[in-house]
C-alpha positions in Angstrom: 88.6 -1.3 -25.9 92.4 -3.0 -26.0 94.5 0.1 -25.8 91.9 2.6 -23.3 91.5 -0.9 -21.3 94.9 -3.1 -21.7 92.8 -6.0 -22.1 94.3 -9.4 -23.8 92.3 -10.0 -27.1 90.2 -12.5 -26.0 88.9 -10.5 -23.1 86.8 -8.3 -25.7 84.7 -11.2 -25.8 83.8 -11.2 -21.5 83.4 -7.4 -21.4 79.8 -6.8 -19.8 78.3 -4.4 -22.2 75.3 -3.6 -20.6 77.1 -2.8 -17.4 79.8 -0.9 -19.5 76.8 1.3 -21.2 74.6 2.0 -18.4 74.4 5.7 -18.1 75.4 5.2 -14.0 78.7 3.9 -15.1 80.2 7.8 -14.8 83.8 6.0 -14.9 83.6 4.2 -17.7 84.8 0.8 -16.2 84.8 -2.4 -18.2 84.0 -5.3 -16.1 84.9 -9.0 -17.3 82.9 -12.0 -16.7 85.6 -14.9 -16.5 82.8 -17.5 -17.9 82.8 -16.2 -21.2 86.3 -16.6 -22.1 86.4 -20.4 -21.9 88.9 -21.0 -19.3 91.6 -18.9 -21.1 93.9 -16.9 -18.9 91.9 -13.8 -17.6 93.8 -13.0 -14.2 91.8 -11.9 -11.0 90.1 -8.1 -11.4 89.1 -6.9 -8.3 87.4 -4.0 -9.0 86.6 -2.4 -12.9 89.1 -1.8 -15.7 89.2 2.2 -16.1 90.1 3.8 -18.9 93.7 5.6 -18.2 92.2 8.6 -20.6 88.5 8.9 -20.5 88.1 11.5 -23.2 89.2 8.1 -25.6 85.9 6.9 -24.7 83.9 9.6 -26.6 86.7 9.8 -28.8 86.3 6.3 -30.4 82.8 5.9 -29.4 83.3 3.3 -27.0 80.0 3.5 -25.8 78.3 2.8 -29.1 80.6 -0.9 -29.9 78.2 -3.7 -31.0 79.8 -6.9 -30.4 79.9 -8.7 -34.0 78.5 -12.0 -34.5 80.6 -14.8 -32.8 80.6 -18.0 -34.0 82.9 -21.3 -32.8 85.2 -21.3 -30.2 86.7 -18.3 -28.3 90.3 -19.6 -29.8 89.1 -18.9 -33.1 87.8 -15.6 -32.6 90.9 -14.3 -31.2 92.7 -15.8 -34.2 89.9 -13.4 -36.3 91.3 -10.6 -34.5 95.3 -11.1 -34.5 95.3 -11.6 -37.7 93.0 -8.9 -39.3 95.1 -6.7 -37.1 98.3 -8.1 -38.7 97.0 -7.7 -42.1 96.5 -3.9 -41.9 99.8 -3.0 -41.6 99.4 -0.7 -38.7 103.0 -0.7 -38.0 102.8 -2.5 -34.2 101.3 -6.1 -33.0 98.2 -6.3 -31.3 99.6 -7.2 -27.5 101.5 -3.6 -27.9 98.4 -1.7 -27.1 98.2 -3.7 -23.7 101.8 -2.8 -23.5 101.1 0.8 -24.0 98.1 0.8 -21.6 100.8 -0.6 -18.8 103.2 2.3 -19.8 100.5 5.1 -19.5 99.8 3.9 -16.3 103.6 4.0 -15.4 103.6 7.8 -16.8 100.9 8.7 -15.1 102.0 7.3 -11.5 99.4 4.7 -11.2 100.3 2.8 -8.6 102.4 -0.5 -9.5 99.6 -2.7 -7.6 96.2 -0.6 -8.9 98.0 -1.0 -12.5 98.6 -4.9 -11.6 95.3 -5.0 -10.3 93.4 -3.1 -13.7 95.5 -6.1 -15.8 95.1 -9.2 -14.0 97.9 -9.8 -12.5 99.8 -9.7 -9.3 102.0 -7.4 -8.3 105.4 -9.8 -9.1 103.7 -10.9 -12.4 103.0 -7.2 -13.2 106.7 -6.0 -12.5 108.2 -9.1 -14.7 106.2 -8.0 -17.7 106.0 -4.7 -17.7 109.4 -3.5 -16.5 111.0 -4.1 -19.6 108.4 -1.6 -21.2 109.7 1.3 -18.6 112.7 2.7 -20.5 114.8 5.5 -19.2 113.2 7.8 -21.1 109.7 7.4 -19.5 111.3 7.5 -16.4 113.1 10.6 -17.1 109.9 12.4 -18.3 108.5 10.7 -15.1 111.2 12.4 -13.0 110.8 15.8 -15.1 106.9 16.3 -14.2 107.4 15.3 -10.9 110.6 16.7 -9.5 111.8 19.1 -11.7 108.4 20.8 -13.0 106.9 20.9 -9.3 106.6 23.9 -7.6 109.1 24.7 -5.5 108.4 25.0 -1.9 109.2 28.4 0.3 111.2 28.1 3.3 108.3 28.0 5.7 106.3 25.5 3.9 108.9 23.3 3.7 109.6 23.7 7.7 105.9 23.1 8.4 106.3 20.1 6.2 109.3 18.5 8.2 107.2 19.0 11.5 104.0 17.5 10.3 106.5 14.3 9.0 107.9 14.2 12.4 105.1 14.2 13.8 103.6 11.4 11.7 106.9 9.5 12.3 
């Protein structure tokens, strides 16, 4: 769930699993209930959070996720997740999954405002927090996909597009 939805670790405890698992949830959106996070940072979300790769829902069997028995304070439960993750020696930190979600959004050219909404940030916070993760290789990959590999327009199609843009302006 962390990798697929870019959640903070404590937000795992705020997922509305009933809505998520509902067959009518065709886009596999996750909704968070801020009342379940004990006042910790959750960020405003004015929309459901989508997975950036919907095949992951099936691959990781996310709709069959069961919440573990939760006892104690939220901060204790979150710390247990972080300790368990660290002890598995995966080679990256728990929060790197959230950073990777932001990078995937950038690579998929999801607008910054949209990604900020998905991640519970203002555009300013999102840009400040995640712009450091957008290195030149990612930007070059996007350039290659968007500009270099873009279908070439013929001369007539370009003239038509120029007229459309002139009319629009």
